[in-house]
VEXNU-832505 format. One record per residue (C-alpha): residue in three letters; x, y, z. Coordinates in nm, 3 decimals. Layout:
# VEXNU-832505
+--------+---------+---------+---------+
: residu :    east :   north :      up :
+--------+---------+---------+---------+
:    Ala :       X :       Y :       Z :
...
+--------+---------+---------+---------+
END
This chain:
# VEXNU-832505
+--------+---------+---------+---------+
: residu :    east :   north :      up :
+--------+---------+---------+---------+
:    Met :  -0.109 :   0.810 :   0.543 :
:    Lys :   0.240 :   0.704 :   0.637 :
:    Leu :   0.387 :   0.439 :   0.862 :
:    Lys :   0.742 :   0.447 :   0.999 :
:    Val :   0.914 :   0.108 :   1.044 :
:    Glu :   1.273 :   0.019 :   1.133 :
:    Ser :   1.439 :  -0.189 :   0.862 :
:    Glu :   1.530 :  -0.450 :   1.125 :
:    Lys :   1.159 :  -0.516 :   1.189 :
:    Ile :   1.105 :  -0.590 :   0.820 :
:    Ile :   1.414 :  -0.814 :   0.808 :
:    Lys :   1.301 :  -1.003 :   1.121 :
:    Ala :   0.950 :  -1.050 :   0.982 :
:    Val :   1.079 :  -1.202 :   0.656 :
:    Lys :   1.323 :  -1.423 :   0.851 :
:    Lys :   1.039 :  -1.545 :   1.073 :
:    Leu :   0.793 :  -1.603 :   0.787 :
:    Asp :   1.020 :  -1.733 :   0.509 :
:    Gly :   1.338 :  -1.834 :   0.689 :
:    Ile :   1.563 :  -1.602 :   0.488 :
:    Glu :   1.760 :  -1.300 :   0.603 :
:    Leu :   1.732 :  -1.019 :   0.353 :
:    Val :   1.953 :  -0.719 :   0.300 :
:    Leu :   1.756 :  -0.401 :   0.242 :
:    Glu :   1.957 :  -0.156 :   0.035 :
:    Asn :   1.689 :   0.040 :  -0.148 :
:    Ala :   1.316 :   0.096 :  -0.194 :
:    Asp :   1.282 :  -0.197 :  -0.437 :
:    Asp :   1.425 :  -0.435 :  -0.175 :
:    Val :   1.175 :  -0.305 :   0.080 :
:    Lys :   0.882 :  -0.343 :  -0.161 :
:    Glu :   0.980 :  -0.706 :  -0.229 :
:    Ala :   1.013 :  -0.774 :   0.144 :
:    Leu :   0.676 :  -0.611 :   0.209 :
:    Asp :   0.520 :  -0.828 :  -0.064 :
:    Leu :   0.665 :  -1.139 :   0.104 :
:    Ile :   0.527 :  -1.033 :   0.442 :
:    Leu :   0.181 :  -0.952 :   0.309 :
:    Arg :   0.164 :  -1.274 :   0.106 :
:    Lys :   0.244 :  -1.491 :   0.407 :
:    Thr :   0.039 :  -1.308 :   0.669 :
:    Gly :  -0.271 :  -1.241 :   0.459 :
:    Leu :  -0.300 :  -0.896 :   0.615 :
:    Phe :  -0.416 :  -0.733 :   0.293 :
:    Lys :  -0.717 :  -0.956 :   0.229 :
:    Gly :  -0.988 :  -0.747 :   0.395 :
:    Asp :  -1.212 :  -0.489 :   0.231 :
:    Asp :  -1.008 :  -0.202 :   0.373 :
:    Tyr :  -0.697 :  -0.326 :   0.194 :
:    Gly :  -0.875 :  -0.323 :  -0.141 :
:    Lys :  -0.879 :   0.053 :  -0.110 :
:    Ile :  -0.499 :   0.078 :  -0.129 :
:    Arg :  -0.388 :   0.204 :  -0.468 :
:    Asp :  -0.012 :   0.182 :  -0.405 :
:    Val :   0.256 :   0.186 :  -0.136 :
:    Lys :   0.537 :   0.436 :  -0.178 :
:    Val :   0.862 :   0.344 :  -0.003 :
:    Thr :   1.134 :   0.583 :   0.111 :
:    Ser :   1.412 :   0.539 :   0.362 :
:    Phe :   1.633 :   0.755 :   0.579 :
:    Gln :   1.894 :   0.702 :   0.846 :
:    Lys :   1.836 :   0.782 :   1.209 :
:    Tyr :   2.159 :   0.845 :   1.397 :
:    Glu :   2.147 :   0.721 :   1.755 :
:    Thr :   2.469 :   0.840 :   1.920 :
:    Ser :   2.720 :   0.897 :   1.641 :
:    Ala :   2.765 :   0.893 :   1.263 :
:    Val :   2.846 :   0.523 :   1.274 :
:    Asp :   2.561 :   0.418 :   1.504 :
:    Tyr :   2.245 :   0.447 :   1.297 :
:    Lys :   1.924 :   0.267 :   1.206 :
:    Met :   1.762 :   0.264 :   0.865 :
:    Ile :   1.405 :   0.383 :   0.895 :
:    Ile :   1.156 :   0.287 :   0.627 :
:    Leu :   0.868 :   0.521 :   0.553 :
:    Leu :   0.571 :   0.342 :   0.396 :
:    Glu :   0.325 :   0.585 :   0.238 :
:    Phe :  -0.010 :   0.427 :   0.161 :
:    Leu :  -0.193 :   0.580 :  -0.132 :
:    Phe :  -0.564 :   0.504 :  -0.112 :
:    Val :  -0.843 :   0.527 :  -0.367 :
:    Glu :  -1.042 :   0.849 :  -0.345 :
:    Asp :  -1.349 :   0.696 :  -0.178 :
:    Ala :  -1.150 :   0.539 :   0.110 :
:    Ser :  -1.279 :   0.668 :   0.441 :
:    Leu :  -1.054 :   0.782 :   0.722 :
:    Asp :  -1.162 :   0.473 :   0.918 :
:    Asn :  -1.047 :   0.246 :   0.632 :
:    Lys :  -0.709 :   0.417 :   0.627 :
:    Val :  -0.664 :   0.401 :   1.003 :
:    His :  -0.758 :   0.031 :   1.009 :
:    Val :  -0.492 :  -0.058 :   0.750 :
:    Ile :  -0.218 :   0.142 :   0.922 :
:    Lys :  -0.310 :   0.012 :   1.267 :
:    Glu :  -0.308 :  -0.356 :   1.163 :
:    Leu :   0.027 :  -0.329 :   0.991 :
:    Gln :   0.173 :  -0.133 :   1.281 :
:    Glu :   0.052 :  -0.397 :   1.528 :
:    Phe :   0.208 :  -0.671 :   1.314 :
:    Phe :   0.548 :  -0.500 :   1.317 :
:    Ala :   0.520 :  -0.436 :   1.693 :
:    Lys :   0.488 :  -0.813 :   1.750 :
:    Val :   0.798 :  -0.898 :   1.544 :
+--------+---------+---------+---------+
END
């Protein structure tokens, strides 16, 4: 399952939680930022989160009105263990999505 997040949401979350403003240039930067967010919020402490095997990060640019007006979109792909139910997967995605909606 995948979750789409604007890079600005991730930057704002880290700024709010740790007081630093990150620059996200690549997937490694995003993974570090995600680790910071999850460490501070404790979102990944429930049983559902134990079923995550890995998070794959990719990014792309979404052009709003011109080639110079764009947003970086981060695609977080959650790879779950084989016995994870659909409900487990939905719960993880929904909680993280709600967190980013509040930022």
